[in-house]
LUMDREN-408514 format. One record per residue: residue number from 1; x, y, z of N, C-alpha, C, O in turn. Coordinates in pm, whole numbers, plus 50000, padded with zeros to 5 digits. Atoms other than C-alpha are relative to their C-alpha. Layout:
LUMDREN-408514
@vogu=NUM, n_X=X, n_Y=Y, n_Z=Z, ca_X=X, ca_Y=Y, ca_Z=Z, c_X=X, c_Y=Y, c_Z=Z, o_X=X, o_Y=Y, o_Z=Z
...
This chain:
LUMDREN-408514
@vogu=1, n_X=49982, n_Y=50049, n_Z=50167, ca_X=83133, ca_Y=47279, ca_Z=62721, c_X=50157, c_Y=49984, c_Z=49965, o_X=50252, o_Y=50061, o_Z=49984
@vogu=2, n_X=49851, n_Y=50041, n_Z=50045, ca_X=83430, ca_Y=47100, ca_Z=62586, c_X=50067, c_Y=50073, c_Z=49896, o_X=50010, o_Y=50063, o_Z=49787
@vogu=3, n_X=49947, n_Y=49940, n_Z=50125, ca_X=83657, ca_Y=47306, ca_Z=62359, c_X=50071, c_Y=49897, c_Z=49926, o_X=50140, o_Y=49812, o_Z=49983
@vogu=4, n_X=49950, n_Y=50076, n_Z=50111, ca_X=83759, ca_Y=47134, ca_Z=62030, c_X=50115, c_Y=50072, c_Z=49957, o_X=50110, o_Y=50190, o_Z=49924
@vogu=5, n_X=49884, n_Y=49951, n_Z=50058, ca_X=84103, ca_Y=47180, ca_Z=61930, c_X=50066, c_Y=49976, c_Z=49860, o_X=50019, o_Y=49881, o_Z=49797
@vogu=6, n_X=49955, n_Y=50029, n_Z=50147, ca_X=84292, ca_Y=47182, ca_Z=61597, c_X=50011, c_Y=49873, c_Z=49973, o_X=49962, o_Y=49823, o_Z=49871
@vogu=7, n_X=49965, n_Y=50146, n_Z=50034, ca_X=84397, ca_Y=46849, ca_Z=61614, c_X=49873, c_Y=49913, c_Z=49996, o_X=49868, o_Y=49822, o_Z=49912
@vogu=8, n_X=50134, n_Y=50067, n_Z=50018, ca_X=84043, ca_Y=46713, ca_Z=61665, c_X=49908, c_Y=50061, c_Z=49904, o_X=49798, o_Y=50006, o_Z=49895
@vogu=9, n_X=50079, n_Y=49967, n_Z=50085, ca_X=83898, ca_Y=46929, ca_Z=61397, c_X=50035, c_Y=49937, c_Z=49863, o_X=49948, o_Y=49937, o_Z=49775
@vogu=10, n_X=49947, n_Y=50050, n_Z=50147, ca_X=84100, ca_Y=46766, ca_Z=61091, c_X=49920, c_Y=49853, c_Z=49964, o_X=49908, o_Y=49819, o_Z=49846
@vogu=11, n_X=50078, n_Y=50129, n_Z=50026, ca_X=83900, ca_Y=46426, ca_Z=61115, c_X=49856, c_Y=50038, c_Z=49951, o_X=49792, o_Y=49982, o_Z=49862
@vogu=12, n_X=50158, n_Y=49962, n_Z=50043, ca_X=83559, ca_Y=46615, ca_Z=61105, c_X=50018, c_Y=50086, c_Z=49866, o_X=49928, o_Y=50054, o_Z=49788
@vogu=13, n_X=49972, n_Y=49952, n_Z=50107, ca_X=83678, ca_Y=46833, ca_Z=60816, c_X=50016, c_Y=49917, c_Z=49898, o_X=49934, o_Y=49926, o_Z=49806
@vogu=14, n_X=49977, n_Y=50101, n_Z=50095, ca_X=83820, ca_Y=46556, ca_Z=60611, c_X=49855, c_Y=49920, c_Z=49973, o_X=49818, o_Y=49891, o_Z=49859
@vogu=15, n_X=50116, n_Y=50074, n_Z=50028, ca_X=83487, ca_Y=46373, ca_Z=60667, c_X=49897, c_Y=50071, c_Z=49897, o_X=49848, o_Y=50028, o_Z=49793
@vogu=16, n_X=50104, n_Y=49903, n_Z=50101, ca_X=83265, ca_Y=46672, ca_Z=60533, c_X=50059, c_Y=50027, c_Z=49850, o_X=49975, o_Y=50058, o_Z=49766
@vogu=17, n_X=49961, n_Y=49996, n_Z=50113, ca_X=83505, ca_Y=46696, ca_Z=60227, c_X=49986, c_Y=49859, c_Z=49926, o_X=49968, o_Y=49855, o_Z=49804
@vogu=18, n_X=50025, n_Y=50143, n_Z=50061, ca_X=83475, ca_Y=46317, ca_Z=60158, c_X=49837, c_Y=49989, c_Z=49962, o_X=49791, o_Y=49943, o_Z=49857
@vogu=19, n_X=50153, n_Y=50014, n_Z=50046, ca_X=83091, ca_Y=46342, ca_Z=60179, c_X=49954, c_Y=50099, c_Z=49896, o_X=49866, o_Y=50069, o_Z=49816
@vogu=20, n_X=50025, n_Y=49927, n_Z=50115, ca_X=83092, ca_Y=46657, ca_Z=59961, c_X=50055, c_Y=49943, c_Z=49857, o_X=49995, o_Y=49951, o_Z=49750
@vogu=21, n_X=49959, n_Y=50058, n_Z=50152, ca_X=83303, ca_Y=46489, ca_Z=59686, c_X=49909, c_Y=49878, c_Z=49961, o_X=49865, o_Y=49873, o_Z=49847
@vogu=22, n_X=50089, n_Y=50094, n_Z=50052, ca_X=83095, ca_Y=46181, ca_Z=59678, c_X=49852, c_Y=50046, c_Z=49957, o_X=49794, o_Y=49990, o_Z=49864
@vogu=23, n_X=50133, n_Y=49945, n_Z=50044, ca_X=82773, ca_Y=46356, ca_Z=59644, c_X=50010, c_Y=50041, c_Z=49857, o_X=49931, o_Y=49998, o_Z=49773
@vogu=24, n_X=49977, n_Y=49949, n_Z=50118, ca_X=82915, ca_Y=46543, ca_Z=59348, c_X=50023, c_Y=49900, c_Z=49912, o_X=49961, o_Y=49921, o_Z=49808
@vogu=25, n_X=49997, n_Y=50085, n_Z=50083, ca_X=83019, ca_Y=46234, ca_Z=59175, c_X=49889, c_Y=49922, c_Z=49972, o_X=49869, o_Y=49869, o_Z=49863
@vogu=26, n_X=50130, n_Y=50082, n_Z=50031, ca_X=82700, ca_Y=46065, ca_Z=59220, c_X=49890, c_Y=50055, c_Z=49939, o_X=49796, o_Y=49990, o_Z=49894
@vogu=27, n_X=50079, n_Y=49910, n_Z=50077, ca_X=82528, ca_Y=46353, ca_Z=59079, c_X=50010, c_Y=49978, c_Z=49874, o_X=49922, o_Y=49939, o_Z=49797
@vogu=28, n_X=49950, n_Y=50004, n_Z=50149, ca_X=82727, ca_Y=46359, ca_Z=58777, c_X=49973, c_Y=49861, c_Z=49912, o_X=49977, o_Y=49851, o_Z=49789
@vogu=29, n_X=50013, n_Y=50144, n_Z=50067, ca_X=82664, ca_Y=45997, ca_Z=58694, c_X=49852, c_Y=49944, c_Z=49995, o_X=49822, o_Y=49832, o_Z=50036
@vogu=30, n_X=50109, n_Y=50018, n_Z=50037, ca_X=82313, ca_Y=46019, ca_Z=58593, c_X=49968, c_Y=49995, c_Z=49830, o_X=50017, o_Y=50073, o_Z=49749
@vogu=31, n_X=50026, n_Y=49977, n_Z=50175, ca_X=82176, ca_Y=45944, ca_Z=58222, c_X=49959, c_Y=50135, c_Z=49972, o_X=49898, o_Y=50209, o_Z=50049
@vogu=32, n_X=50023, n_Y=49865, n_Z=50044, ca_X=82154, ca_Y=46242, ca_Z=58020, c_X=50007, c_Y=50102, c_Z=50062, o_X=49911, o_Y=50180, o_Z=50068
@vogu=33, n_X=49964, n_Y=49899, n_Z=49910, ca_X=82330, ca_Y=46470, ca_Z=58240, c_X=50096, c_Y=50099, c_Z=49906, o_X=50166, o_Y=50070, o_Z=49810
@vogu=34, n_X=49909, n_Y=49875, n_Z=50067, ca_X=82498, ca_Y=46797, ca_Z=58133, c_X=49930, c_Y=50053, c_Z=49892, o_X=49810, o_Y=50073, o_Z=49909
@vogu=35, n_X=50056, n_Y=49931, n_Z=50092, ca_X=82434, ca_Y=46954, ca_Z=57799, c_X=49863, c_Y=49907, c_Z=49925, o_X=49793, o_Y=49953, o_Z=49834
@vogu=36, n_X=50091, n_Y=50094, n_Z=50060, ca_X=82190, ca_Y=46646, ca_Z=57719, c_X=49855, c_Y=50040, c_Z=50048, o_X=49759, o_Y=50004, o_Z=49981
@vogu=37, n_X=50095, n_Y=49939, n_Z=49957, ca_X=81933, ca_Y=46823, ca_Z=57930, c_X=49908, c_Y=49908, c_Z=50084, o_X=49798, o_Y=49952, o_Z=50118
@vogu=38, n_X=50091, n_Y=50076, n_Z=49907, ca_X=81789, ca_Y=46531, ca_Z=58142, c_X=49948, c_Y=49898, c_Z=49894, o_X=49963, o_Y=49899, o_Z=49772
@vogu=39, n_X=50075, n_Y=50089, n_Z=50093, ca_X=81581, ca_Y=46234, ca_Z=58040, c_X=49868, c_Y=50020, c_Z=49969, o_X=49777, o_Y=50047, o_Z=50047
@vogu=40, n_X=50173, n_Y=49960, n_Z=50061, ca_X=81270, ca_Y=46276, ca_Z=57797, c_X=49923, c_Y=49881, c_Z=50020, o_X=49800, o_Y=49881, o_Z=50020
@vogu=41, n_X=50119, n_Y=50128, n_Z=50013, ca_X=81151, ca_Y=45921, ca_Z=57823, c_X=50096, c_Y=49874, c_Z=49934, o_X=50209, o_Y=49888, o_Z=49887
@vogu=42, n_X=49915, n_Y=50115, n_Z=50042, ca_X=81259, ca_Y=45559, ca_Z=57725, c_X=49952, c_Y=49982, c_Z=49865, o_X=49843, o_Y=50015, o_Z=49819
@vogu=43, n_X=50021, n_Y=50062, n_Z=50129, ca_X=81316, ca_Y=45405, ca_Z=57386, c_X=50024, c_Y=49853, c_Z=50006, o_X=50117, o_Y=49803, o_Z=49942
@vogu=44, n_X=49995, n_Y=50134, n_Z=49963, ca_X=81268, ca_Y=45056, ca_Z=57503, c_X=50085, c_Y=50026, c_Z=50140, o_X=50053, o_Y=50101, o_Z=50232
@vogu=45, n_X=49903, n_Y=50011, n_Z=49872, ca_X=81565, ca_Y=44991, ca_Z=57761, c_X=50092, c_Y=50135, c_Z=49988, o_X=50157, o_Y=50169, o_Z=50087
@vogu=46, n_X=49907, n_Y=49890, n_Z=50023, ca_X=81756, ca_Y=45307, ca_Z=57613, c_X=49942, c_Y=50126, c_Z=50059, o_X=49821, o_Y=50138, o_Z=50077
@vogu=47, n_X=50033, n_Y=49868, n_Z=49928, ca_X=81751, ca_Y=45655, ca_Z=57773, c_X=49983, c_Y=50095, c_Z=49883, o_X=50079, o_Y=50120, o_Z=49810
@vogu=48, n_X=50020, n_Y=49890, n_Z=50116, ca_X=81586, ca_Y=45919, ca_Z=57516, c_X=50047, c_Y=50128, c_Z=50075, o_X=49995, o_Y=50149, o_Z=50184
@vogu=49, n_X=49968, n_Y=49871, n_Z=49902, ca_X=81750, ca_Y=46259, ca_Z=57646, c_X=49924, c_Y=50123, c_Z=49931, o_X=49888, o_Y=50119, o_Z=49813
@vogu=50, n_X=50071, n_Y=49889, n_Z=50033, ca_X=81586, ca_Y=46589, ca_Z=57616, c_X=50067, c_Y=50090, c_Z=49875, o_X=50000, o_Y=50174, o_Z=49816
@vogu=51, n_X=49968, n_Y=49970, n_Z=50144, ca_X=81802, ca_Y=46685, ca_Z=57320, c_X=49985, c_Y=49913, c_Z=49888, o_X=50028, o_Y=49928, o_Z=49773
@vogu=52, n_X=50037, n_Y=50116, n_Z=50139, ca_X=81689, ca_Y=46398, ca_Z=57114, c_X=50081, c_Y=49903, c_Z=49963, o_X=50070, o_Y=49834, o_Z=49862
@vogu=53, n_X=49909, n_Y=50100, n_Z=50066, ca_X=81985, ca_Y=46193, ca_Z=57133, c_X=49975, c_Y=49873, c_Z=50120, o_X=49897, o_Y=49874, o_Z=50216
@vogu=54, n_X=49998, n_Y=50137, n_Z=49917, ca_X=82043, ca_Y=45839, ca_Z=57299, c_X=50098, c_Y=50021, c_Z=50101, o_X=50208, o_Y=50071, o_Z=50075
@vogu=55, n_X=49877, n_Y=50018, n_Z=49891, ca_X=82229, ca_Y=45802, ca_Z=57630, c_X=50088, c_Y=49925, c_Z=49974, o_X=50067, o_Y=49842, o_Z=49885
@vogu=56, n_X=49871, n_Y=50116, n_Z=50010, ca_X=82565, ca_Y=45615, ca_Z=57657, c_X=49965, c_Y=49911, c_Z=50129, o_X=50012, o_Y=49797, o_Z=50140
@vogu=57, n_X=50035, n_Y=50089, n_Z=49868, ca_X=82425, ca_Y=45485, ca_Z=58002, c_X=49971, c_Y=49835, c_Z=49961, o_X=49911, o_Y=49804, o_Z=49858
@vogu=58, n_X=50019, n_Y=50140, n_Z=50001, ca_X=82420, ca_Y=45096, ca_Z=58045, c_X=49870, c_Y=49954, c_Z=50107, o_X=49845, o_Y=49838, o_Z=50138
@vogu=59, n_X=50109, n_Y=50045, n_Z=49914, ca_X=82119, ca_Y=45109, ca_Z=58277, c_X=49899, c_Y=49973, c_Z=49944, o_X=49900, o_Y=50016, o_Z=49829
@vogu=60, n_X=50115, n_Y=50010, n_Z=50056, ca_X=81793, ca_Y=45009, ca_Z=58198, c_X=49905, c_Y=50117, c_Z=50011, o_X=49890, o_Y=50158, o_Z=50126
@vogu=61, n_X=50072, n_Y=49878, n_Z=49991, ca_X=81564, ca_Y=45307, ca_Z=58129, c_X=49862, c_Y=49960, c_Z=50085, o_X=49832, o_Y=50016, o_Z=50190
@vogu=62, n_X=50117, n_Y=50029, n_Z=49934, ca_X=81236, ca_Y=45144, ca_Z=58224, c_X=50027, c_Y=49958, c_Z=50146, o_X=49952, o_Y=49999, o_Z=50235
@vogu=63, n_X=49970, n_Y=50030, n_Z=49874, ca_X=81390, ca_Y=44997, ca_Z=58521, c_X=50030, c_Y=50120, c_Z=50115, o_X=49990, o_Y=50124, o_Z=50232
@vogu=64, n_X=49956, n_Y=49898, n_Z=49945, ca_X=81542, ca_Y=45309, ca_Z=58623, c_X=49874, c_Y=50108, c_Z=50041, o_X=49849, o_Y=50156, o_Z=50152
@vogu=65, n_X=50130, n_Y=49916, n_Z=49953, ca_X=81218, ca_Y=45520, ca_Z=58583, c_X=49877, c_Y=49907, c_Z=50053, o_X=49765, o_Y=49956, o_Z=50045
@vogu=66, n_X=50104, n_Y=50076, n_Z=49961, ca_X=81005, ca_Y=45230, ca_Z=58723, c_X=49859, c_Y=49992, c_Z=49922, o_X=49748, o_Y=49986, o_Z=49975
@vogu=67, n_X=50092, n_Y=50009, n_Z=50113, ca_X=80800, ca_Y=45215, ca_Z=58386, c_X=49939, c_Y=50140, c_Z=49979, o_X=49861, o_Y=50151, o_Z=49884
@vogu=68, n_X=50035, n_Y=49885, n_Z=50045, ca_X=80725, ca_Y=45559, ca_Z=58380, c_X=50046, c_Y=50073, c_Z=49896, o_X=50164, o_Y=50050, o_Z=49871
@vogu=69, n_X=49942, n_Y=49934, n_Z=50115, ca_X=80771, ca_Y=45787, ca_Z=58082, c_X=50054, c_Y=49896, c_Z=49872, o_X=50133, o_Y=49933, o_Z=49785
@vogu=70, n_X=49936, n_Y=50103, n_Z=50095, ca_X=80845, ca_Y=45482, ca_Z=57864, c_X=49930, c_Y=50025, c_Z=49849, o_X=49981, o_Y=49991, o_Z=49742
@vogu=71, n_X=50025, n_Y=49969, n_Z=50137, ca_X=80640, ca_Y=45595, ca_Z=57589, c_X=50011, c_Y=50137, c_Z=49987, o_X=49989, o_Y=50213, o_Z=50082
@vogu=72, n_X=49922, n_Y=49875, n_Z=50025, ca_X=80767, ca_Y=45900, ca_Z=57425, c_X=49951, c_Y=50046, c_Z=49887, o_X=49926, o_Y=49962, o_Z=49801
@vogu=73, n_X=50071, n_Y=49950, n_Z=50132, ca_X=80621, ca_Y=46137, ca_Z=57153, c_X=50105, c_Y=49986, c_Z=49912, o_X=50222, o_Y=50006, o_Z=49945
@vogu=74, n_X=49920, n_Y=50006, n_Z=50115, ca_X=80762, ca_Y=46076, ca_Z=56816, c_X=50055, c_Y=50161, c_Z=49973, o_X=49979, o_Y=50257, o_Z=49976
@vogu=75, n_X=49940, n_Y=49887, n_Z=50051, ca_X=81000, ca_Y=46360, ca_Z=56714, c_X=50014, c_Y=50021, c_Z=49844, o_X=50070, o_Y=49936, o_Z=49775
@vogu=76, n_X=49972, n_Y=49975, n_Z=50123, ca_X=80989, ca_Y=46525, ca_Z=56380, c_X=50145, c_Y=50042, c_Z=49970, o_X=50211, o_Y=50123, o_Z=50035
@vogu=77, n_X=49848, n_Y=49965, n_Z=50025, ca_X=81330, ca_Y=46526, ca_Z=56202, c_X=49979, c_Y=50139, c_Z=49896, o_X=49866, o_Y=50172, o_Z=49860
@vogu=78, n_X=49997, n_Y=49884, n_Z=50083, ca_X=81411, ca_Y=46840, ca_Z=55982, c_X=50044, c_Y=49961, c_Z=49872, o_X=50165, o_Y=49951, o_Z=49851
@vogu=79, n_X=49956, n_Y=50051, n_Z=50130, ca_X=81417, ca_Y=46727, ca_Z=55635, c_X=50065, c_Y=49856, c_Z=49989, o_X=50150, o_Y=49836, o_Z=49903
@vogu=80, n_X=49928, n_Y=50128, n_Z=50005, ca_X=81520, ca_Y=46369, ca_Z=55694, c_X=49874, c_Y=49894, c_Z=50024, o_X=49779, o_Y=49913, o_Z=50100
@vogu=81, n_X=50165, n_Y=50077, n_Z=49978, ca_X=81246, ca_Y=46093, ca_Z=55674, c_X=50091, c_Y=49837, c_Z=49976, o_X=50045, o_Y=49754, o_Z=49897
@vogu=82, n_X=49940, n_Y=50128, n_Z=50019, ca_X=81516, ca_Y=45775, ca_Z=55704, c_X=49939, c_Y=49877, c_Z=50097, o_X=49972, o_Y=49759, o_Z=50082
@vogu=83, n_X=50069, n_Y=50100, n_Z=49900, ca_X=81296, ca_Y=45599, ca_Z=55999, c_X=50085, c_Y=49964, c_Z=50071, o_X=50084, o_Y=49845, o_Z=50103
@vogu=84, n_X=49875, n_Y=50026, n_Z=49874, ca_X=81596, ca_Y=45612, ca_Z=56241, c_X=49978, c_Y=50089, c_Z=50080, o_X=50074, o_Y=50105, o_Z=50156
@vogu=85, n_X=50015, n_Y=49884, n_Z=49898, ca_X=81451, ca_Y=45902, ca_Z=56447, c_X=50002, c_Y=49951, c_Z=50139, o_X=49911, o_Y=49879, o_Z=50180
@vogu=86, n_X=50013, n_Y=50020, n_Z=49847, ca_X=81549, ca_Y=45872, ca_Z=56822, c_X=49865, c_Y=50011, c_Z=50070, o_X=49794, o_Y=50111, o_Z=50067
@vogu=87, n_X=50139, n_Y=49990, n_Z=49929, ca_X=81247, ca_Y=45776, ca_Z=57028, c_X=49887, c_Y=49911, c_Z=49909, o_X=49774, o_Y=49894, o_Z=49953
@vogu=88, n_X=50116, n_Y=50038, n_Z=50065, ca_X=81058, ca_Y=45595, ca_Z=56742, c_X=50057, c_Y=49838, c_Z=50008, o_X=49985, o_Y=49759, o_Z=49947
@vogu=89, n_X=49991, n_Y=50135, n_Z=49978, ca_X=81238, ca_Y=45241, ca_Z=56835, c_X=50089, c_Y=49947, c_Z=49882, o_X=50141, o_Y=49835, o_Z=49890
@vogu=90, n_X=49924, n_Y=50076, n_Z=50102, ca_X=81420, ca_Y=45198, ca_Z=56500, c_X=50154, c_Y=50081, c_Z=49986, o_X=50181, o_Y=50198, o_Z=50011
@vogu=91, n_X=49836, n_Y=49948, n_Z=50009, ca_X=81801, ca_Y=45250, ca_Z=56441, c_X=50039, c_Y=49950, c_Z=49855, o_X=49983, o_Y=49866, o_Z=49785
@vogu=92, n_X=49930, n_Y=50016, n_Z=50131, ca_X=82021, ca_Y=45262, ca_Z=56141, c_X=50137, c_Y=49937, c_Z=50052, o_X=50186, o_Y=49936, o_Z=50166
@vogu=93, n_X=49849, n_Y=50058, n_Z=49979, ca_X=82358, ca_Y=45085, ca_Z=56084, c_X=50091, c_Y=50067, c_Z=49887, o_X=50073, o_Y=50061, o_Z=49765
@vogu=94, n_X=49919, n_Y=49944, n_Z=50076, ca_X=82645, ca_Y=45281, ca_Z=55972, c_X=50098, c_Y=49917, c_Z=49904, o_X=50118, o_Y=49799, o_Z=49936
@vogu=95, n_X=49883, n_Y=50069, n_Z=50054, ca_X=82919, ca_Y=45175, ca_Z=55717, c_X=50105, c_Y=49921, c_Z=50058, o_X=50166, o_Y=49834, o_Z=49995
@vogu=96, n_X=49902, n_Y=50074, n_Z=49956, ca_X=83145, ca_Y=45058, ca_Z=55964, c_X=49920, c_Y=49911, c_Z=50129, o_X=49976, o_Y=49864, o_Z=50228
@vogu=97, n_X=50064, n_Y=50076, n_Z=49871, ca_X=82869, ca_Y=44886, ca_Z=56191, c_X=49949, c_Y=50063, c_Z=50101, o_X=49895, o_Y=49993, o_Z=50186
@vogu=98, n_X=50044, n_Y=49918, n_Z=49885, ca_X=82777, ca_Y=45144, ca_Z=56423, c_X=49851, c_Y=50012, c_Z=49970, o_X=49799, o_Y=50027, o_Z=49860
@vogu=99, n_X=50127, n_Y=49983, n_Z=49998, ca_X=82439, ca_Y=45162, ca_Z=56525, c_X=49937, c_Y=50116, c_Z=50077, o_X=49940, o_Y=50131, o_Z=50199
@vogu=100, n_X=50035, n_Y=49861, n_Z=49932, ca_X=82277, ca_Y=45505, ca_Z=56568, c_X=49843, c_Y=50019, c_Z=49934, o_X=49791, o_Y=49964, o_Z=49837
@vogu=101, n_X=50130, n_Y=49931, n_Z=50031, ca_X=81942, ca_Y=45691, ca_Z=56562, c_X=50039, c_Y=50172, c_Z=49967, o_X=50141, o_Y=50233, o_Z=49999
@vogu=102, n_X=49969, n_Y=49863, n_Z=50033, ca_X=81886, ca_Y=46054, ca_Z=56417, c_X=49927, c_Y=50108, c_Z=50106, o_X=49808, o_Y=50100, o_Z=50137
@vogu=103, n_X=50085, n_Y=49903, n_Z=49907, ca_X=81812, ca_Y=46349, ca_Z=56659, c_X=49923, c_Y=50073, c_Z=49926, o_X=49929, o_Y=50061, o_Z=49804
@vogu=104, n_X=50091, n_Y=49924, n_Z=50075, ca_X=81550, ca_Y=46595, ca_Z=56576, c_X=50079, c_Y=50106, c_Z=49909, o_X=50024, o_Y=50158, o_Z=49811
@vogu=105, n_X=49932, n_Y=49901, n_Z=50066, ca_X=81829, ca_Y=46830, ca_Z=56457, c_X=50097, c_Y=49930, c_Z=49860, o_X=50175, o_Y=49994, o_Z=49790
@vogu=106, n_X=49931, n_Y=50070, n_Z=50077, ca_X=81963, ca_Y=46551, ca_Z=56228, c_X=50131, c_Y=49947, c_Z=49996, o_X=50191, o_Y=49917, o_Z=49892
@vogu=107, n_X=49887, n_Y=50049, n_Z=49971, ca_X=82256, ca_Y=46438, ca_Z=56383, c_X=50004, c_Y=49862, c_Z=50059, o_X=49898, o_Y=49825, o_Z=50109
@vogu=108, n_X=49987, n_Y=50145, n_Z=49975, ca_X=82373, ca_Y=46073, ca_Z=56470, c_X=50013, c_Y=49988, c_Z=50164, o_X=50106, o_Y=50034, o_Z=50230
@vogu=109, n_X=49966, n_Y=50055, n_Z=49854, ca_X=82338, ca_Y=45954, ca_Z=56818, c_X=50032, c_Y=49832, c_Z=49990, o_X=49958, o_Y=49739, o_Z=49960
@vogu=110, n_X=49971, n_Y=50173, n_Z=50021, ca_X=82526, ca_Y=45616, ca_Z=56822, c_X=49965, c_Y=49941, c_Z=50137, o_X=49961, o_Y=50008, o_Z=50240
@vogu=111, n_X=50049, n_Y=50057, n_Z=49878, ca_X=82419, ca_Y=45381, ca_Z=57075, c_X=50111, c_Y=49877, c_Z=50045, o_X=50173, o_Y=49802, o_Z=49970
@vogu=112, n_X=49873, n_Y=50071, n_Z=49961, ca_X=82660, ca_Y=45192, ca_Z=57286, c_X=49972, c_Y=49847, c_Z=50001, o_X=49859, o_Y=49799, o_Z=50002
@vogu=113, n_X=50039, n_Y=50148, n_Z=50042, ca_X=82734, ca_Y=44805, ca_Z=57244, c_X=49967, c_Y=49940, c_Z=50154, o_X=49931, o_Y=49824, o_Z=50168
């Protein structure tokens, strides 16, 4: 059996480190990641996250999910009937032109342009 010297281990270690870092970057670049809790469904081409907000992703939700989970259940808002609930397909426009929907907790979730 051939013995591997320290000199020959560096390319192997470097390759493993690069593979690990690329995997973690790809995993972090998904719609509704982190505190948003994952994808609940689609609101047209927008991603509706499990926390009730809209993802800032520029990907098409229906294309990403292959048409599955495109119909989401309507979520009730706590004390707010503005008709801009995230997941309803309706959005409101703020005083400075920002387009948003309201999460179940009543917070504004702005849509990317």
